[in-house]
DRENKOL-27765 format. One record per atom (N, C-alpha, C, O): residue number from 1; residue in one letter; atom name; y, z, x. Coordinates in nm, 4 decimals. Example, Ala and Ser with C-alpha at 12.3 -4.5 7.8 and 13.67 -1.06 7.14 Angstrom:
# residues 2
SITE     n   res   atom         c2         c3         c1
SITE     1     a      N    -0.5690     0.7800     1.3190
SITE     1     a     CA    -0.4500     0.7800     1.2300
SITE     1     a      C    -0.3300     0.7800     1.3200
SITE     1     a      O    -0.3319     0.8465     1.4236
SITE     2     s      N    -0.2250     0.7080     1.2850
SITE     2     s     CA    -0.1060     0.7140     1.3670
SITE     2     s      C     0.0030     0.7870     1.2900
SITE     2     s      O     0.1138     0.8039     1.3409
//
This chain:
# residues 77
SITE     n   res   atom         c2         c3         c1
SITE     1     x      N     1.0757    -1.0158     0.2662
SITE     1     x     CA     1.0094    -0.9578     0.1206
SITE     1     x      C     0.8909    -0.8652     0.1560
SITE     1     x      O     0.8052    -0.8897     0.2408
SITE     2     x      N     0.8998    -0.7449     0.0708
SITE     2     x     CA     0.7684    -0.6475     0.1128
SITE     2     x      C     0.6646    -0.7146     0.0337
SITE     2     x      O     0.5562    -0.6662     0.0660
SITE     3     x      N     0.6531    -0.7911    -0.0421
SITE     3     x     CA     0.5177    -0.8407    -0.0934
SITE     3     x      C     0.4856    -0.9288     0.0085
SITE     3     x      O     0.3630    -0.9316    -0.0023
SITE     4     x      N     0.5108    -0.9952     0.0912
SITE     4     x     CA     0.4772    -1.0665     0.2003
SITE     4     x      C     0.4171    -0.9897     0.3253
SITE     4     x      O     0.3224    -1.0140     0.4000
SITE     5     x      N     0.5235    -0.8722     0.3168
SITE     5     x     CA     0.4462    -0.7662     0.4480
SITE     5     x      C     0.3466    -0.7116     0.3886
SITE     5     x      O     0.2542    -0.6959     0.4685
SITE     6     x      N     0.3229    -0.6760     0.2869
SITE     6     x     CA     0.1995    -0.5781     0.2020
SITE     6     x      C     0.0924    -0.7225     0.2235
SITE     6     x      O    -0.0181    -0.6736     0.2468
SITE     7     x      N     0.0853    -0.8094     0.2244
SITE     7     x     CA     0.0028    -0.9395     0.2150
SITE     7     x      C    -0.0709    -0.9145     0.3581
SITE     7     x      O    -0.1918    -0.8932     0.3682
SITE     8     x      N     0.0260    -0.9206     0.4740
SITE     8     x     CA     0.0030    -0.9473     0.5985
SITE     8     x      C    -0.0538    -0.7906     0.6582
SITE     8     x      O    -0.1138    -0.7833     0.7654
SITE     9     x      N    -0.0284    -0.6822     0.5816
SITE     9     x     CA    -0.1071    -0.5320     0.6051
SITE     9     x      C    -0.2288    -0.5641     0.5764
SITE     9     x      O    -0.3257    -0.5536     0.6516
SITE    10     x      N    -0.2269    -0.6139     0.4403
SITE    10     x     CA    -0.3968    -0.5962     0.3813
SITE    10     x      C    -0.4565    -0.7056     0.4620
SITE    10     x      O    -0.5724    -0.6812     0.4955
SITE    11     x      N    -0.4116    -0.8139     0.5002
SITE    11     x     CA    -0.4868    -0.8984     0.5893
SITE    11     x      C    -0.5408    -0.8658     0.6982
SITE    11     x      O    -0.6583    -0.8962     0.7186
SITE    12     x      N    -0.4565    -0.7878     0.8041
SITE    12     x     CA    -0.4667    -0.7199     0.8959
SITE    12     x      C    -0.5504    -0.6015     0.9230
SITE    12     x      O    -0.5902    -0.5678     1.0345
SITE    13     x      N    -0.5742    -0.5399     0.8084
SITE    13     x     CA    -0.6476    -0.4136     0.7918
SITE    13     x      C    -0.7825    -0.4393     0.7395
SITE    13     x      O    -0.8737    -0.3625     0.7702
SITE    14     x      N    -0.8064    -0.5565     0.6510
SITE    14     x     CA    -0.9309    -0.5829     0.5826
SITE    14     x      C    -0.9232    -0.5350     0.4403
SITE    14     x      O    -1.0162    -0.4979     0.3687
SITE    15     x      N    -0.7987    -0.5425     0.4133
SITE    15     x     CA    -0.8165    -0.5059     0.2604
SITE    15     x      C    -0.7412    -0.6343     0.1763
SITE    15     x      O    -0.6870    -0.7367     0.2178
SITE    16     x      N    -0.7642    -0.5786     0.0328
SITE    16     x     CA    -0.7043    -0.6886    -0.0762
SITE    16     x      C    -0.5777    -0.6457    -0.1376
SITE    16     x      O    -0.5656    -0.5236    -0.1476
SITE    17     x      N    -0.4898    -0.7111    -0.1769
SITE    17     x     CA    -0.3821    -0.6639    -0.2695
SITE    17     x      C    -0.4498    -0.6799    -0.3924
SITE    17     x      O    -0.5279    -0.7726    -0.4139
SITE    18     x      N    -0.4203    -0.5881    -0.4763
SITE    18     x     CA    -0.4500    -0.5666    -0.6585
SITE    18     x      C    -0.3341    -0.6554    -0.7228
SITE    18     x      O    -0.2355    -0.7036    -0.6672
SITE    19     x      N    -0.3765    -0.6636    -0.8627
SITE    19     x     CA    -0.2929    -0.7081    -0.9326
SITE    19     x      C    -0.1752    -0.6451    -0.9453
SITE    19     x      O    -0.0817    -0.7052    -0.9983
SITE    20     x      N    -0.1612    -0.5263    -0.9036
SITE    20     x     CA    -0.0344    -0.4372    -0.9504
SITE    20     x      C     0.0510    -0.4530    -0.8067
SITE    20     x      O     0.1582    -0.3944    -0.7916
SITE    21     x      N    -0.0069    -0.5373    -0.7041
SITE    21     x     CA     0.0818    -0.5151    -0.5885
SITE    21     x      C     0.2296    -0.5617    -0.6116
SITE    21     x      O     0.3243    -0.4903    -0.5787
SITE    22     x      N     0.2478    -0.7075    -0.6802
SITE    22     x     CA     0.3669    -0.7412    -0.6872
SITE    22     x      C     0.4628    -0.6324    -0.7512
SITE    22     x      O     0.5769    -0.6069    -0.7128
SITE    23     x      N     0.4179    -0.5935    -0.8201
SITE    23     x     CA     0.5254    -0.5139    -0.9375
SITE    23     x      C     0.5741    -0.4069    -0.8377
SITE    23     x      O     0.6939    -0.3851    -0.8197
SITE    24     x      N     0.4688    -0.3369    -0.7693
SITE    24     x     CA     0.5080    -0.2017    -0.6883
SITE    24     x      C     0.6312    -0.2805    -0.5789
SITE    24     x      O     0.7442    -0.2368    -0.5566
SITE    25     x      N     0.5815    -0.3818    -0.5335
SITE    25     x     CA     0.6699    -0.4601    -0.4241
SITE    25     x      C     0.8203    -0.4812    -0.5058
SITE    25     x      O     0.9161    -0.4221    -0.4560
SITE    26     x      N     0.8387    -0.5457    -0.6026
SITE    26     x     CA     0.9390    -0.5387    -0.7024
SITE    26     x      C     1.0054    -0.4522    -0.6981
SITE    26     x      O     1.1188    -0.4697    -0.6535
SITE    27     x      N     0.9591    -0.3044    -0.7480
SITE    27     x     CA     1.0171    -0.2122    -0.7379
SITE    27     x      C     1.0784    -0.1192    -0.6306
SITE    27     x      O     1.1749    -0.0443    -0.6453
SITE    28     x      N     0.9965    -0.1402    -0.5096
SITE    28     x     CA     1.0577    -0.1226    -0.3947
SITE    28     x      C     1.1811    -0.1723    -0.3378
SITE    28     x      O     1.2664    -0.1108    -0.2738
SITE    29     x      N     1.1751    -0.3235    -0.3801
SITE    29     x     CA     1.2830    -0.3934    -0.3427
SITE    29     x      C     1.4170    -0.3321    -0.4187
SITE    29     x      O     1.5221    -0.3020    -0.3623
SITE    30     x      N     1.3923    -0.3226    -0.5397
SITE    30     x     CA     1.4896    -0.2642    -0.6263
SITE    30     x      C     1.5524    -0.1495    -0.5984
SITE    30     x      O     1.6749    -0.1375    -0.5956
SITE    31     x      N     1.4602    -0.0486    -0.5737
SITE    31     x     CA     1.5176     0.0923    -0.5328
SITE    31     x      C     1.5561     0.0991    -0.3714
SITE    31     x      O     1.6088     0.1952    -0.3153
SITE    32     x      N     1.5184    -0.0221    -0.3128
SITE    32     x     CA     1.5535    -0.0276    -0.1743
SITE    32     x      C     1.5111     0.0791    -0.0788
SITE    32     x      O     1.5814     0.1336     0.0064
SITE    33     x      N     1.3380     0.1086    -0.1165
SITE    33     x     CA     1.2312     0.1649    -0.0516
SITE    33     x      C     1.1947     0.1042     0.0429
SITE    33     x      O     1.1589    -0.0107     0.0172
SITE    34     x      N     1.1876     0.1418     0.1678
SITE    34     x     CA     1.1393     0.0437     0.2901
SITE    34     x      C     0.9766     0.0579     0.2881
SITE    34     x      O     0.9169     0.1514     0.2348
SITE    35     x      N     0.9264    -0.0331     0.3442
SITE    35     x     CA     0.7706    -0.0191     0.3058
SITE    35     x      C     0.7058     0.0816     0.4038
SITE    35     x      O     0.5860     0.1101     0.4040
SITE    36     x      N     0.8007     0.1325     0.4878
SITE    36     x     CA     0.7512     0.2550     0.5815
SITE    36     x      C     0.7657     0.4093     0.4853
SITE    36     x      O     0.7556     0.5211     0.5358
SITE    37     x      N     0.7889     0.3844     0.3521
SITE    37     x     CA     0.7919     0.4875     0.2857
SITE    37     x      C     0.7288     0.4775     0.1455
SITE    37     x      O     0.7944     0.4505     0.0449
SITE    38     x      N     0.5953     0.5017     0.1469
SITE    38     x     CA     0.5420     0.5043     0.0382
SITE    38     x      C     0.5757     0.5662    -0.0853
SITE    38     x      O     0.5813     0.6889    -0.0924
SITE    39     x      N     0.6031     0.4793    -0.2024
SITE    39     x     CA     0.6742     0.5396    -0.3203
SITE    39     x      C     0.5754     0.6808    -0.3628
SITE    39     x      O     0.6277     0.7673    -0.4331
SITE    40     x      N     0.4656     0.6936    -0.3271
SITE    40     x     CA     0.4016     0.7956    -0.3895
SITE    40     x      C     0.3855     0.9176    -0.2879
SITE    40     x      O     0.3381     1.0254    -0.3240
SITE    41     x      N     0.4265     0.8933    -0.1644
SITE    41     x     CA     0.3886     0.9983    -0.0648
SITE    41     x      C     0.5398     1.0192    -0.0200
SITE    41     x      O     0.5426     1.0524     0.0985
SITE    42     x      N     0.6748     1.0097    -0.0806
SITE    42     x     CA     0.7895     1.0496    -0.0360
SITE    42     x      C     0.8029     1.1665     0.0473
SITE    42     x      O     0.8866     1.1741     0.1372
SITE    43     x      N     0.7174     1.2619     0.0169
SITE    43     x     CA     0.7797     1.4064     0.0697
SITE    43     x      C     0.6612     1.4524     0.1735
SITE    43     x      O     0.6531     1.5654     0.2218
SITE    44     x      N     0.5669     1.3391     0.2000
SITE    44     x     CA     0.4910     1.3384     0.3538
SITE    44     x      C     0.5449     1.2971     0.4535
SITE    44     x      O     0.5961     1.1863     0.4690
SITE    45     x      N     0.5343     1.4160     0.5567
SITE    45     x     CA     0.6282     1.3450     0.6795
SITE    45     x      C     0.5521     1.2443     0.7505
SITE    45     x      O     0.4292     1.2376     0.7502
SITE    46     x      N     0.6303     1.1670     0.8108
SITE    46     x     CA     0.5964     1.0204     0.8873
SITE    46     x      C     0.4861     1.1115     0.9824
SITE    46     x      O     0.4961     1.2339     0.9904
SITE    47     x      N     0.3862     1.0380     1.0486
SITE    47     x     CA     0.3786     0.8471     1.0298
SITE    47     x      C     0.3003     0.8554     0.9109
SITE    47     x      O     0.2982     0.7458     0.8550
SITE    48     x      N     0.2193     0.9641     0.8359
SITE    48     x     CA     0.1533     0.9593     0.7193
SITE    48     x      C     0.1821     0.8863     0.6021
SITE    48     x      O     0.0959     0.8610     0.5179
SITE    49     x      N     0.3108     0.8484     0.5925
SITE    49     x     CA     0.3864     0.8599     0.4548
SITE    49     x      C     0.3722     0.6703     0.4379
SITE    49     x      O     0.3648     0.6331     0.3208
SITE    50     x      N     0.3694     0.5854     0.5193
SITE    50     x     CA     0.3933     0.4680     0.5182
SITE    50     x      C     0.2854     0.3883     0.4568
SITE    50     x      O     0.1683     0.4214     0.4752
SITE    51     x      N     0.3186     0.2777     0.3795
SITE    51     x     CA     0.1959     0.1752     0.3227
SITE    51     x      C     0.1006     0.1728     0.4098
SITE    51     x      O     0.1218     0.1392     0.5263
SITE    52     x      N    -0.0190     0.2085     0.3649
SITE    52     x     CA    -0.1401     0.1970     0.4846
SITE    52     x      C    -0.1708     0.3025     0.5690
SITE    52     x      O    -0.2662     0.3033     0.6467
SITE    53     x      N    -0.0715     0.4119     0.5503
SITE    53     x     CA    -0.0777     0.5133     0.6463
SITE    53     x      C    -0.2146     0.5841     0.6072
SITE    53     x      O    -0.3072     0.5464     0.5354
SITE    54     x      N    -0.1922     0.7094     0.6860
SITE    54     x     CA    -0.3371     0.7967     0.6612
SITE    54     x      C    -0.3900     0.8340     0.5175
SITE    54     x      O    -0.5064     0.8237     0.4787
SITE    55     x      N    -0.2724     0.8831     0.4406
SITE    55     x     CA    -0.3143     0.8802     0.2955
SITE    55     x      C    -0.3760     0.7885     0.2639
SITE    55     x      O    -0.4970     0.7949     0.2419
SITE    56     x      N    -0.2893     0.6563     0.2524
SITE    56     x     CA    -0.3403     0.5438     0.1974
SITE    56     x      C    -0.5144     0.4935     0.2466
SITE    56     x      O    -0.5989     0.4394     0.1752
SITE    57     x      N    -0.5237     0.5294     0.3735
SITE    57     x     CA    -0.6666     0.4815     0.4394
SITE    57     x      C    -0.7686     0.5841     0.3749
SITE    57     x      O    -0.8842     0.5468     0.3545
SITE    58     x      N    -0.7280     0.7136     0.3422
SITE    58     x     CA    -0.8023     0.8252     0.3161
SITE    58     x      C    -0.8513     0.7751     0.1815
SITE    58     x      O    -0.9685     0.7556     0.1493
SITE    59     x      N    -0.7562     0.7597     0.1178
SITE    59     x     CA    -0.7828     0.7412    -0.0396
SITE    59     x      C    -0.8743     0.5876    -0.0567
SITE    59     x      O    -0.9576     0.5793    -0.1469
SITE    60     x      N    -0.8514     0.4777     0.0318
SITE    60     x     CA    -0.9115     0.3502     0.0375
SITE    60     x      C    -1.0522     0.3940     0.0584
SITE    60     x      O    -1.1392     0.3509    -0.0173
SITE    61     x      N    -1.0809     0.4737     0.1520
SITE    61     x     CA    -1.2139     0.4857     0.1955
SITE    61     x      C    -1.2844     0.5780     0.1208
SITE    61     x      O    -1.4059     0.5866     0.1391
SITE    62     x      N    -1.2201     0.6605     0.0262
SITE    62     x     CA    -1.3059     0.7590    -0.0669
SITE    62     x      C    -1.3178     0.7034    -0.2228
SITE    62     x      O    -1.4171     0.7201    -0.2936
SITE    63     x      N    -1.2053     0.6392    -0.2594
SITE    63     x     CA    -1.2032     0.5620    -0.3979
SITE    63     x      C    -1.1877     0.4333    -0.3937
SITE    63     x      O    -1.1726     0.3771    -0.5021
SITE    64     x      N    -1.1871     0.3493    -0.2664
SITE    64     x     CA    -1.1828     0.1977    -0.2981
SITE    64     x      C    -1.0348     0.1333    -0.3251
SITE    64     x      O    -1.0061     0.0144    -0.3112
SITE    65     x      N    -0.9532     0.2312    -0.3641
SITE    65     x     CA    -0.8203     0.1716    -0.3821
SITE    65     x      C    -0.6981     0.2713    -0.3413
SITE    65     x      O    -0.7239     0.3860    -0.3777
SITE    66     x      N    -0.6209     0.2641    -0.3012
SITE    66     x     CA    -0.5158     0.3385    -0.2514
SITE    66     x      C    -0.4100     0.3819    -0.4109
SITE    66     x      O    -0.3863     0.3010    -0.5007
SITE    67     x      N    -0.3658     0.5176    -0.4076
SITE    67     x     CA    -0.2859     0.6001    -0.5194
SITE    67     x      C    -0.1875     0.4840    -0.5884
SITE    67     x      O    -0.2145     0.4455    -0.7022
SITE    68     x      N    -0.1066     0.4453    -0.5378
SITE    68     x     CA    -0.0129     0.3199    -0.5500
SITE    68     x      C    -0.0655     0.2041    -0.6304
SITE    68     x      O     0.0084     0.1331    -0.6985
SITE    69     x      N    -0.2076     0.1858    -0.6194
SITE    69     x     CA    -0.2776     0.0418    -0.6441
SITE    69     x      C    -0.2028    -0.0914    -0.5961
SITE    69     x      O    -0.1912    -0.2003    -0.6522
SITE    70     x      N    -0.1642    -0.0527    -0.4936
SITE    70     x     CA    -0.1537    -0.1758    -0.3910
SITE    70     x      C    -0.2874    -0.2380    -0.3243
SITE    70     x      O    -0.3258    -0.3547    -0.3320
SITE    71     x      N    -0.3427    -0.1397    -0.2632
SITE    71     x     CA    -0.4421    -0.2224    -0.1645
SITE    71     x      C    -0.5576    -0.1515    -0.2209
SITE    71     x      O    -0.5505    -0.0505    -0.2908
SITE    72     x      N    -0.6910    -0.2277    -0.1759
SITE    72     x     CA    -0.8400    -0.2022    -0.2385
SITE    72     x      C    -0.9154    -0.2602    -0.1153
SITE    72     x      O    -0.8730    -0.3452    -0.0371
SITE    73     x      N    -1.0234    -0.2034    -0.1141
SITE    73     x     CA    -1.1354    -0.2336    -0.0473
SITE    73     x      C    -1.1810    -0.3689    -0.0908
SITE    73     x      O    -1.1967    -0.3911    -0.2109
SITE    74     x      N    -1.2056    -0.4702     0.0085
SITE    74     x     CA    -1.2438    -0.6152    -0.0558
SITE    74     x      C    -1.3770    -0.6168    -0.1397
SITE    74     x      O    -1.4784    -0.5703    -0.0876
SITE    75     x      N    -1.3814    -0.6698    -0.2710
SITE    75     x     CA    -1.4912    -0.6763    -0.3665
SITE    75     x      C    -1.5816    -0.7646    -0.3133
SITE    75     x      O    -1.5613    -0.8789    -0.2723
SITE    76     x      N    -1.6857    -0.6997    -0.3177
SITE    76     x     CA    -1.8120    -0.8178    -0.2865
SITE    76     x      C    -1.8469    -0.8977    -0.3692
SITE    76     x      O    -1.8861    -0.8514    -0.4763
SITE    77     x      N    -1.8456    -1.0482    -0.3503
SITE    77     x     CA    -1.8914    -1.1455    -0.4344
SITE    77     x      C    -2.0171    -1.1827    -0.4178
SITE    77     x      O    -2.0656    -1.2700    -0.4899
//
């Protein structure tokens, strides 16, 4: 299941999933989009287009959240 993979990626990379992550995961499953192809970066060549690829990491560092709104930097409490 894609959501489980997203959770694992977030944990390994030190990020959190957003409230939108489940919706994006369901969309990707319905459309048969593998996790290695970010729906927001389909035109970007590998290895930069996968979920938590270079584009996502750059967005996370600059904005604190990726374009798909799946991953975010941890919120300090």
